[in-house]
FIDRENBA-184985 format. One record per residue: residue number from 1; residue in three letters; y, x, z of N, C-alpha, C, CB in turn. Coordinates in nm, 3 decimals. Each point is the difference from the previous one (the first is absolute). Glycine has a CB too. Example, Ala and Ser with C-alpha at 12.3 -4.5 7.8 and 13.67 -1.06 7.14 Angstrom:
<sites>
+------+-------+---------+---------+---------+----------+---------+---------+---------+---------+---------+----------+---------+---------+
! ronu ! gulum ! n.north !  n.east !    n.up ! ca.north ! ca.east !   ca.up ! c.north !  c.east !    c.up ! cb.north ! cb.east !   cb.up !
+------+-------+---------+---------+---------+----------+---------+---------+---------+---------+---------+----------+---------+---------+
!    1 !   ala !  -0.569 !   1.319 !   0.780 !    0.119 !  -0.089 !   0.000 !   0.120 !   0.090 !   0.000 !   -0.117 !  -0.189 !   0.125 !
!    2 !   ser !   0.222 !   0.154 !  -0.197 !    0.119 !   0.082 !   0.006 !   0.109 !  -0.077 !   0.073 !   -0.063 !   0.118 !  -0.215 !
+------+-------+---------+---------+---------+----------+---------+---------+---------+---------+---------+----------+---------+---------+
</sites>
This chain:
<sites>
+------+-------+---------+---------+---------+----------+---------+---------+---------+---------+---------+----------+---------+---------+
! ronu ! gulum ! n.north !  n.east !    n.up ! ca.north ! ca.east !   ca.up ! c.north !  c.east !    c.up ! cb.north ! cb.east !   cb.up !
+------+-------+---------+---------+---------+----------+---------+---------+---------+---------+---------+----------+---------+---------+
!    1 !   met !  17.438 !  21.539 !  28.983 !   -0.077 !  -0.197 !   0.032 !   0.082 !  -0.079 !   0.078 !   -0.244 !   0.060 !   0.027 !
!    2 !   gly !   0.314 !  -0.003 !   0.074 !    0.065 !  -0.077 !   0.071 !   0.153 !  -0.079 !  -0.079 !   -0.130 !   0.172 !   0.202 !
!    3 !   gly !   0.162 !  -0.163 !  -0.379 !    0.122 !   0.031 !  -0.021 !   0.065 !  -0.166 !  -0.066 !   -0.062 !   0.313 !  -0.039 !
!    4 !   asn !  -0.022 !  -0.467 !   0.089 !   -0.020 !  -0.057 !   0.038 !   0.037 !  -0.082 !   0.120 !   -0.090 !   0.116 !  -0.141 !
!    5 !   glu !   0.097 !  -0.121 !   0.233 !    0.103 !   0.000 !   0.157 !   0.001 !  -0.057 !  -0.078 !    0.108 !   0.137 !   0.175 !
!    6 !   gly !  -0.081 !  -0.312 !  -0.096 !    0.132 !  -0.081 !   0.046 !   0.051 !  -0.044 !  -0.173 !    0.090 !   0.169 !   0.284 !
!    7 !   gln !  -0.198 !  -0.185 !  -0.443 !    0.014 !  -0.113 !  -0.004 !  -0.064 !  -0.050 !  -0.057 !    0.144 !   0.018 !   0.039 !
!    8 !   thr !  -0.159 !  -0.181 !  -0.100 !   -0.042 !  -0.061 !  -0.025 !  -0.100 !   0.092 !  -0.215 !    0.220 !  -0.216 !   0.259 !
!    9 !   glu !  -0.347 !   0.170 !  -0.243 !   -0.051 !   0.076 !  -0.059 !  -0.031 !  -0.039 !  -0.143 !   -0.057 !   0.070 !   0.213 !
!   10 !   ala !   0.101 !  -0.264 !  -0.272 !    0.014 !  -0.060 !  -0.038 !   0.173 !  -0.045 !  -0.066 !   -0.246 !   0.002 !   0.135 !
!   11 !   pro !   0.258 !   0.142 !  -0.213 !    0.162 !  -0.021 !  -0.050 !   0.008 !  -0.161 !  -0.137 !    0.049 !   0.363 !   0.031 !
!   12 !   his !  -0.178 !  -0.480 !  -0.052 !    0.014 !  -0.091 !  -0.022 !  -0.011 !  -0.075 !   0.058 !   -0.014 !   0.061 !  -0.114 !
!   13 !   cys !   0.114 !  -0.019 !   0.259 !    0.006 !  -0.112 !   0.150 !   0.176 !  -0.054 !  -0.053 !   -0.187 !   0.175 !   0.280 !
!   14 !   gly !   0.216 !  -0.112 !  -0.337 !    0.139 !  -0.052 !  -0.026 !   0.063 !  -0.017 !   0.185 !   -0.078 !  -0.162 !  -0.293 !
!   15 !   ser !   0.106 !   0.038 !   0.316 !    0.226 !  -0.012 !   0.125 !  -0.241 !  -0.087 !   0.078 !    0.557 !  -0.152 !  -0.181 !
!   16 !   met !  -0.636 !   0.249 !   0.164 !   -0.094 !  -0.020 !   0.115 !  -0.050 !   0.046 !   0.066 !   -0.014 !  -0.080 !  -0.066 !
!   17 !   gly !   0.093 !   0.147 !   0.155 !   -0.113 !   0.226 !   0.011 !  -0.032 !  -0.046 !   0.090 !    0.108 !   0.256 !  -0.059 !
!   18 !   ser !  -0.052 !  -0.367 !   0.239 !   -0.074 !  -0.015 !   0.127 !  -0.131 !   0.079 !  -0.087 !    0.108 !  -0.264 !   0.160 !
!   19 !   pro !  -0.250 !   0.305 !  -0.041 !   -0.161 !   0.050 !  -0.001 !   0.008 !  -0.186 !   0.000 !   -0.103 !   0.315 !   0.172 !
!   20 !   ala !   0.160 !  -0.437 !  -0.137 !   -0.105 !  -0.106 !   0.025 !   0.030 !  -0.040 !  -0.112 !   -0.031 !  -0.062 !   0.231 !
!   21 !   gln !   0.169 !   0.043 !  -0.367 !    0.004 !  -0.027 !  -0.109 !  -0.035 !   0.115 !  -0.057 !    0.138 !  -0.170 !   0.023 !
!   22 !   his !  -0.171 !   0.252 !  -0.015 !   -0.090 !   0.122 !  -0.092 !  -0.184 !  -0.039 !  -0.005 !    0.209 !   0.226 !   0.107 !
!   23 !   thr !  -0.215 !  -0.300 !  -0.024 !   -0.186 !  -0.034 !   0.046 !  -0.010 !  -0.164 !  -0.021 !   -0.042 !   0.208 !   0.234 !
!   24 !   glu !   0.160 !  -0.268 !  -0.260 !    0.012 !  -0.197 !  -0.138 !   0.058 !   0.118 !  -0.171 !    0.209 !  -0.328 !   0.261 !
!   25 !   val !  -0.168 !   0.360 !  -0.258 !   -0.010 !   0.060 !  -0.185 !  -0.119 !   0.093 !  -0.002 !    0.277 !   0.019 !  -0.067 !
!   26 !   thr !  -0.329 !   0.023 !   0.106 !   -0.169 !   0.038 !   0.031 !  -0.080 !  -0.095 !  -0.070 !    0.029 !   0.083 !   0.236 !
!   27 !   val !   0.009 !  -0.237 !  -0.117 !   -0.104 !  -0.154 !  -0.010 !  -0.007 !  -0.010 !  -0.116 !    0.055 !  -0.141 !   0.174 !
!   28 !   ile !   0.123 !   0.044 !  -0.231 !    0.044 !  -0.017 !  -0.093 !  -0.042 !   0.045 !  -0.153 !    0.129 !  -0.018 !   0.191 !
!   29 !   ala !  -0.137 !   0.173 !  -0.212 !    0.022 !   0.033 !  -0.065 !  -0.183 !   0.033 !  -0.008 !    0.305 !   0.038 !   0.014 !
!   30 !   ser !  -0.399 !  -0.016 !   0.074 !   -0.131 !   0.020 !  -0.062 !  -0.105 !  -0.108 !   0.040 !    0.053 !   0.245 !  -0.003 !
!   31 !   ser !   0.020 !  -0.384 !   0.060 !   -0.023 !  -0.132 !  -0.075 !   0.078 !  -0.085 !  -0.106 !   -0.089 !   0.008 !   0.192 !
!   32 !   ile !   0.204 !   0.052 !  -0.239 !   -0.027 !  -0.034 !  -0.191 !  -0.090 !   0.152 !  -0.050 !    0.301 !  -0.161 !  -0.073 !
!   33 !   asp !  -0.324 !   0.217 !   0.128 !   -0.080 !   0.098 !  -0.142 !  -0.236 !  -0.071 !   0.034 !    0.278 !   0.376 !   0.035 !
!   34 !   glu !  -0.204 !  -0.389 !   0.093 !   -0.197 !  -0.073 !   0.011 !   0.028 !  -0.133 !  -0.088 !   -0.109 !   0.064 !   0.307 !
!   35 !   thr !   0.164 !  -0.139 !  -0.341 !    0.039 !  -0.153 !  -0.048 !  -0.021 !   0.031 !  -0.126 !    0.176 !  -0.101 !   0.154 !
!   36 !   leu !  -0.120 !   0.197 !  -0.196 !    0.020 !   0.084 !  -0.209 !  -0.154 !  -0.002 !   0.032 !    0.262 !   0.235 !  -0.093 !
!   37 !   ser !  -0.299 !  -0.132 !   0.213 !   -0.098 !   0.038 !  -0.071 !  -0.064 !  -0.113 !   0.004 !   -0.002 !   0.225 !   0.033 !
!   38 !   gln !  -0.011 !  -0.348 !  -0.028 !   -0.156 !  -0.083 !  -0.004 !   0.067 !  -0.009 !  -0.155 !   -0.117 !  -0.175 !   0.279 !
!   39 !   leu !   0.235 !   0.151 !  -0.298 !   -0.009 !  -0.037 !  -0.152 !  -0.168 !   0.069 !  -0.087 !    0.334 !   0.016 !   0.008 !
!   40 !   gly !  -0.394 !   0.099 !   0.014 !   -0.064 !   0.108 !  -0.050 !   0.132 !   0.076 !  -0.077 !   -0.265 !  -0.123 !  -0.021 !
!   41 !   asp !   0.218 !   0.274 !   0.034 !    0.044 !   0.063 !  -0.043 !   0.048 !  -0.059 !  -0.153 !   -0.120 !   0.154 !   0.179 !
!   42 !   glu !   0.080 !  -0.124 !  -0.285 !    0.087 !  -0.011 !  -0.062 !   0.092 !  -0.096 !  -0.033 !   -0.125 !   0.125 !  -0.028 !
!   43 !   ser !   0.148 !  -0.232 !   0.067 !    0.091 !  -0.051 !   0.004 !   0.118 !   0.054 !   0.111 !   -0.163 !  -0.168 !  -0.104 !
!   44 !   lys !   0.082 !   0.200 !   0.248 !    0.121 !   0.031 !   0.037 !   0.070 !   0.135 !  -0.061 !   -0.081 !  -0.132 !   0.198 !
!   45 !   arg !   0.048 !   0.174 !  -0.280 !    0.070 !   0.187 !  -0.092 !   0.051 !  -0.103 !  -0.074 !   -0.176 !   0.268 !  -0.037 !
!   46 !   ala !   0.167 !  -0.366 !  -0.072 !    0.079 !  -0.059 !  -0.034 !   0.126 !  -0.045 !   0.047 !   -0.175 !  -0.011 !  -0.070 !
!   47 !   leu !   0.194 !  -0.046 !   0.184 !    0.059 !  -0.136 !   0.032 !   0.099 !   0.147 !   0.103 !   -0.229 !  -0.319 !  -0.011 !
!   48 !   leu !   0.186 !   0.315 !   0.076 !    0.098 !   0.171 !   0.063 !   0.027 !   0.067 !  -0.185 !   -0.196 !   0.110 !   0.332 !
!   49 !   phe !   0.114 !  -0.044 !  -0.437 !    0.056 !   0.038 !  -0.106 !   0.150 !  -0.089 !  -0.056 !   -0.267 !   0.084 !  -0.036 !
!   50 !   his !   0.230 !  -0.189 !   0.064 !    0.241 !  -0.120 !  -0.074 !  -0.025 !  -0.012 !   0.075 !    0.118 !  -0.144 !  -0.190 !
!   51 !   ile !  -0.123 !   0.171 !   0.320 !    0.141 !   0.017 !   0.096 !   0.081 !   0.096 !  -0.009 !   -0.099 !  -0.087 !   0.138 !
!   52 !   arg !  -0.010 !   0.174 !  -0.128 !    0.100 !   0.158 !  -0.014 !   0.067 !   0.030 !  -0.198 !   -0.225 !   0.154 !   0.252 !
!   53 !   ala !   0.221 !  -0.213 !  -0.295 !    0.026 !  -0.046 !  -0.187 !   0.153 !  -0.049 !  -0.048 !   -0.260 !  -0.111 !   0.002 !
!   54 !   leu !   0.165 !  -0.028 !   0.094 !    0.087 !  -0.107 !  -0.001 !   0.139 !  -0.031 !   0.068 !   -0.208 !  -0.048 !  -0.033 !
!   55 !   phe !   0.176 !   0.104 !   0.213 !    0.013 !  -0.036 !   0.095 !   0.167 !   0.129 !   0.054 !   -0.332 !  -0.130 !   0.016 !
!   56 !   his !   0.205 !   0.263 !  -0.053 !    0.074 !   0.133 !  -0.005 !  -0.048 !   0.008 !   0.182 !    0.257 !  -0.014 !  -0.242 !
!   57 !   leu !  -0.300 !  -0.029 !   0.331 !   -0.105 !  -0.026 !   0.105 !  -0.092 !   0.067 !  -0.002 !    0.041 !  -0.177 !   0.008 !
!   58 !   gln !  -0.066 !   0.291 !   0.096 !   -0.135 !   0.084 !   0.033 !  -0.054 !  -0.071 !   0.085 !    0.060 !   0.212 !  -0.030 !
!   59 !   gln !  -0.216 !  -0.172 !   0.065 !   -0.006 !  -0.080 !   0.115 !   0.022 !  -0.020 !   0.144 !   -0.091 !   0.005 !  -0.146 !
!   60 !   asp !   0.191 !   0.159 !   0.120 !   -0.009 !   0.005 !   0.193 !   0.184 !  -0.053 !   0.019 !   -0.229 !   0.293 !   0.077 !
!   61 !   asp !   0.243 !  -0.423 !  -0.210 !    0.171 !  -0.034 !   0.049 !  -0.018 !  -0.128 !   0.022 !    0.157 !   0.152 !  -0.137 !
!   62 !   phe !  -0.281 !  -0.215 !   0.177 !   -0.034 !  -0.114 !  -0.020 !   0.028 !  -0.033 !   0.172 !   -0.181 !   0.016 !  -0.252 !
!   63 !   thr !   0.166 !   0.060 !   0.302 !    0.063 !  -0.009 !   0.169 !   0.161 !  -0.044 !   0.088 !   -0.173 !   0.190 !  -0.049 !
!   64 !   arg !   0.215 !  -0.084 !  -0.092 !    0.136 !   0.052 !   0.008 !   0.076 !  -0.119 !  -0.069 !   -0.055 !   0.271 !  -0.005 !
!   65 !   glu !  -0.033 !  -0.335 !  -0.080 !    0.052 !  -0.039 !  -0.138 !  -0.058 !  -0.197 !   0.029 !   -0.047 !   0.320 !  -0.197 !
!   66 !   pro !   0.069 !  -0.362 !   0.270 !   -0.163 !  -0.156 !  -0.047 !   0.079 !  -0.109 !  -0.073 !   -0.177 !  -0.013 !   0.261 !
!   67 !   gly !   0.297 !   0.025 !  -0.334 !    0.073 !  -0.075 !   0.009 !  -0.021 !   0.057 !  -0.159 !    0.139 !  -0.065 !   0.264 !
!   68 !   ala !  -0.098 !   0.198 !  -0.313 !   -0.082 !  -0.032 !  -0.115 !  -0.064 !   0.002 !  -0.084 !    0.070 !  -0.018 !   0.052 !
!   69 !   phe !  -0.264 !   0.036 !   0.101 !   -0.138 !   0.056 !  -0.005 !   0.010 !  -0.195 !  -0.052 !   -0.116 !   0.289 !   0.232 !
!   70 !   gly !   0.148 !  -0.373 !  -0.176 !   -0.022 !  -0.138 !   0.004 !   0.058 !  -0.057 !  -0.183 !    0.047 !  -0.013 !   0.339 !
!   71 !   lys !   0.037 !   0.068 !  -0.342 !    0.090 !  -0.016 !  -0.186 !  -0.132 !   0.050 !  -0.030 !    0.313 !   0.073 !  -0.045 !
!   72 !   ala !  -0.370 !   0.071 !   0.009 !   -0.058 !   0.002 !  -0.076 !  -0.126 !  -0.047 !   0.025 !    0.141 !   0.138 !  -0.063 !
!   73 !   leu !  -0.198 !  -0.181 !   0.136 !   -0.107 !  -0.104 !  -0.019 !   0.029 !  -0.130 !  -0.082 !   -0.070 !   0.087 !   0.215 !
!   74 !   ala !   0.147 !  -0.152 !  -0.143 !    0.035 !  -0.128 !  -0.051 !  -0.001 !   0.012 !  -0.201 !    0.175 !  -0.049 !   0.283 !
!   75 !   arg !  -0.119 !   0.161 !  -0.336 !    0.038 !   0.070 !  -0.101 !  -0.192 !  -0.002 !  -0.072 !    0.288 !   0.170 !   0.132 !
!   76 !   ile !  -0.256 !  -0.079 !  -0.046 !   -0.209 !   0.008 !  -0.117 !  -0.091 !  -0.086 !   0.064 !   -0.034 !   0.277 !  -0.058 !
!   77 !   leu !   0.033 !  -0.326 !   0.215 !   -0.113 !  -0.128 !  -0.005 !   0.043 !  -0.165 !  -0.001 !   -0.136 !   0.180 !   0.140 !
!   78 !   gly !   0.286 !  -0.153 !  -0.134 !    0.048 !  -0.196 !  -0.065 !  -0.094 !  -0.047 !   0.197 !   -0.070 !  -0.058 !  -0.461 !
!   79 !   arg !   0.063 !  -0.073 !   0.379 !   -0.081 !  -0.019 !   0.205 !  -0.067 !   0.027 !   0.036 !    0.021 !  -0.115 !   0.041 !
!   80 !   gly !  -0.162 !   0.224 !  -0.085 !   -0.036 !   0.088 !   0.024 !   0.049 !   0.109 !   0.164 !   -0.026 !  -0.076 !  -0.286 !
!   81 !   ala !   0.158 !   0.085 !   0.225 !    0.021 !   0.081 !   0.131 !  -0.024 !  -0.040 !   0.123 !    0.138 !   0.075 !  -0.110 !
!   82 !   asn !  -0.097 !  -0.272 !   0.119 !   -0.024 !  -0.038 !   0.133 !  -0.058 !   0.037 !   0.082 !    0.029 !  -0.112 !  -0.069 !
!   83 !   thr !  -0.122 !   0.088 !  -0.054 !   -0.193 !   0.052 !   0.119 !  -0.057 !   0.189 !   0.042 !   -0.140 !  -0.255 !  -0.192 !
!   84 !   leu !   0.207 !   0.272 !   0.066 !   -0.026 !   0.229 !   0.070 !   0.066 !  -0.051 !   0.094 !    0.031 !   0.250 !  -0.185 !
!   85 !   glu !   0.122 !  -0.311 !   0.182 !    0.078 !   0.069 !   0.115 !  -0.059 !  -0.082 !   0.161 !    0.254 !   0.054 !  -0.197 !
!   86 !   gly !  -0.302 !  -0.170 !   0.146 !   -0.075 !  -0.066 !   0.152 !  -0.133 !   0.048 !   0.024 !    0.111 !  -0.221 !  -0.023 !
!   87 !   ala !  -0.170 !   0.302 !  -0.039 !   -0.150 !   0.093 !   0.044 !   0.124 !   0.115 !   0.074 !   -0.266 !  -0.028 !  -0.256 !
!   88 !   met !   0.403 !   0.091 !   0.162 !    0.036 !   0.143 !   0.029 !   0.099 !  -0.051 !   0.193 !    0.038 !   0.136 !  -0.374 !
!   89 !   val !  -0.004 !  -0.232 !   0.387 !    0.004 !  -0.078 !   0.132 !  -0.034 !  -0.032 !   0.072 !    0.045 !  -0.024 !  -0.052 !
!   90 !   gln !  -0.217 !  -0.030 !   0.051 !   -0.086 !   0.032 !   0.111 !  -0.008 !   0.124 !  -0.039 !   -0.123 !  -0.198 !   0.063 !
!   91 !   gln !   0.072 !   0.304 !  -0.077 !   -0.068 !   0.100 !   0.039 !   0.149 !   0.148 !   0.093 !   -0.248 !  -0.101 !  -0.267 !
!   92 !   met !   0.323 !   0.050 !   0.207 !    0.130 !   0.024 !   0.073 !  -0.044 !  -0.053 !   0.144 !    0.186 !  -0.033 !  -0.214 !
!   93 !   glu !  -0.136 !  -0.097 !   0.237 !   -0.066 !  -0.086 !   0.149 !  -0.113 !   0.055 !   0.098 !    0.039 !  -0.194 !  -0.144 !
!   94 !   ser !  -0.101 !   0.220 !   0.079 !   -0.210 !   0.042 !   0.105 !   0.042 !   0.139 !  -0.029 !   -0.276 !  -0.201 !  -0.076 !
!   95 !   ser !   0.312 !   0.222 !   0.027 !    0.030 !   0.206 !   0.005 !   0.138 !   0.069 !   0.109 !   -0.066 !  -0.005 !  -0.318 !
!   96 !   ala !   0.266 !  -0.139 !   0.352 !    0.070 !  -0.003 !   0.021 !  -0.047 !  -0.032 !   0.195 !    0.112 !  -0.038 !  -0.302 !
!   97 !   ala !  -0.060 !   0.198 !   0.349 !    0.023 !  -0.063 !   0.100 !   0.168 !  -0.029 !   0.036 !   -0.241 !   0.102 !   0.060 !
!   98 !   asp !   0.318 !  -0.046 !  -0.092 !    0.143 !  -0.062 !  -0.027 !  -0.063 !  -0.099 !  -0.084 !    0.194 !   0.198 !   0.008 !
!   99 !   gln !  -0.136 !  -0.348 !  -0.014 !   -0.017 !  -0.136 !  -0.128 !   0.186 !  -0.008 !  -0.018 !   -0.287 !  -0.207 !   0.102 !
!  100 !   his !   0.414 !   0.254 !  -0.042 !    0.091 !  -0.018 !   0.001 !   0.021 !   0.094 !  -0.154 !    0.035 !  -0.072 !   0.289 !
!  101 !   glu !  -0.043 !   0.200 !  -0.274 !   -0.028 !   0.090 !  -0.142 !  -0.059 !  -0.034 !  -0.061 !    0.015 !   0.144 !   0.049 !
!  102 !   val !  -0.175 !  -0.191 !  -0.075 !   -0.065 !  -0.089 !  -0.111 !   0.133 !  -0.107 !  -0.043 !   -0.288 !   0.011 !   0.113 !
!  103 !   glu !   0.341 !  -0.111 !  -0.007 !    0.001 !  -0.164 !  -0.080 !   0.157 !   0.073 !  -0.058 !   -0.151 !  -0.278 !   0.193 !
!  104 !   gly !   0.205 !   0.370 !  -0.161 !    0.175 !   0.037 !  -0.110 !  -0.059 !   0.053 !  -0.139 !    0.194 !   0.118 !   0.220 !
!  105 !   phe !  -0.297 !  -0.151 !  -0.140 !   -0.044 !   0.171 !  -0.218 !  -0.033 !  -0.097 !  -0.069 !   -0.165 !   0.272 !   0.040 !
!  106 !   ala !   0.038 !  -0.386 !   0.029 !   -0.058 !  -0.070 !  -0.115 !   0.114 !  -0.155 !  -0.058 !   -0.288 !   0.102 !   0.123 !
!  107 !   leu !   0.399 !  -0.073 !  -0.024 !    0.074 !  -0.124 !  -0.077 !   0.122 !   0.045 !  -0.034 !   -0.101 !  -0.179 !   0.115 !
!  108 !   arg !   0.127 !   0.294 !  -0.106 !    0.056 !   0.072 !  -0.131 !  -0.126 !  -0.003 !  -0.053 !    0.202 !   0.159 !   0.059 !
!  109 !   met !  -0.198 !  -0.123 !  -0.128 !   -0.174 !  -0.003 !  -0.080 !   0.025 !  -0.107 !  -0.130 !   -0.184 !   0.020 !   0.263 !
!  110 !   met !   0.133 !  -0.128 !  -0.125 !   -0.013 !  -0.137 !  -0.096 !   0.121 !  -0.085 !  -0.006 !   -0.237 !  -0.015 !   0.059 !
!  111 !   ala !   0.337 !   0.024 !  -0.039 !    0.155 !  -0.037 !  -0.003 !  -0.038 !   0.033 !  -0.147 !    0.179 !   0.060 !   0.245 !
!  112 !   ser !  -0.130 !   0.069 !  -0.313 !   -0.045 !   0.055 !  -0.117 !  -0.025 !  -0.008 !  -0.113 !   -0.030 !   0.031 !   0.118 !
!  113 !   thr !  -0.162 !  -0.073 !  -0.043 !   -0.151 !  -0.082 !  -0.097 !   0.120 !  -0.114 !  -0.041 !   -0.316 !   0.025 !   0.165 !
!  114 !   arg !   0.326 !  -0.140 !  -0.063 !    0.093 !  -0.079 !   0.000 !   0.167 !  -0.077 !  -0.096 !   -0.159 !   0.127 !   0.184 !
!  115 !   leu !   0.213 !   0.015 !  -0.208 !    0.094 !  -0.044 !  -0.054 !  -0.015 !  -0.011 !  -0.097 !    0.098 !   0.050 !   0.108 !
!  116 !   glu !  -0.169 !   0.070 !  -0.172 !   -0.089 !   0.022 !  -0.092 !  -0.100 !  -0.059 !  -0.060 !    0.063 !   0.126 !   0.085 !
!  117 !   leu !  -0.108 !  -0.206 !  -0.033 !   -0.045 !  -0.077 !  -0.046 !   0.059 !  -0.094 !  -0.054 !   -0.119 !   0.071 !   0.107 !
!  118 !   ser !   0.223 !  -0.216 !  -0.097 !    0.062 !  -0.029 !   0.015 !   0.065 !   0.007 !  -0.070 !   -0.054 !   0.004 !   0.129 !
!  119 !   thr !   0.092 !   0.111 !  -0.204 !    0.098 !   0.011 !  -0.054 !  -0.059 !   0.053 !  -0.155 !    0.154 !   0.032 !   0.242 !
!  120 !   gln !  -0.225 !   0.024 !  -0.237 !   -0.203 !  -0.043 !  -0.049 !   0.086 !  -0.122 !  -0.122 !   -0.252 !  -0.006 !   0.326 !
!  121 !   ala !   0.217 !  -0.139 !  -0.199 !   -0.024 !  -0.125 !  -0.066 !   0.078 !  -0.063 !  -0.087 !   -0.096 !  -0.016 !   0.162 !
!  122 !   ser !   0.226 !   0.128 !  -0.141 !    0.091 !  -0.119 !  -0.011 !   0.009 !  -0.006 !  -0.159 !    0.149 !   0.025 !   0.242 !
+------+-------+---------+---------+---------+----------+---------+---------+---------+---------+---------+----------+---------+---------+
</sites>
């Protein structure tokens, strides 16, 4: 049973390997999941299906690739992505101990969304 001592448990953490960073990645992932759940089960499943099918992103990828996640949301939801992201960030901020990690994720996700929306408007 002690086969993974000294290793992080979540392979989706990418470069975020310290225990504190692992905790923040968990907070970010659960905040995304909780926010998507507020859409209702069918809407959540449909959104995740389209993110997988169109952008080849799994739910575990969202914390590692916030820019790709933000771009996917913008392409699928248009300006509605802004509202969903705002709710995700609020959930993250209320749950996170390390605001710096959450802010970094949120900025990368939201910058990609804004860029995608601006290119759609052109």
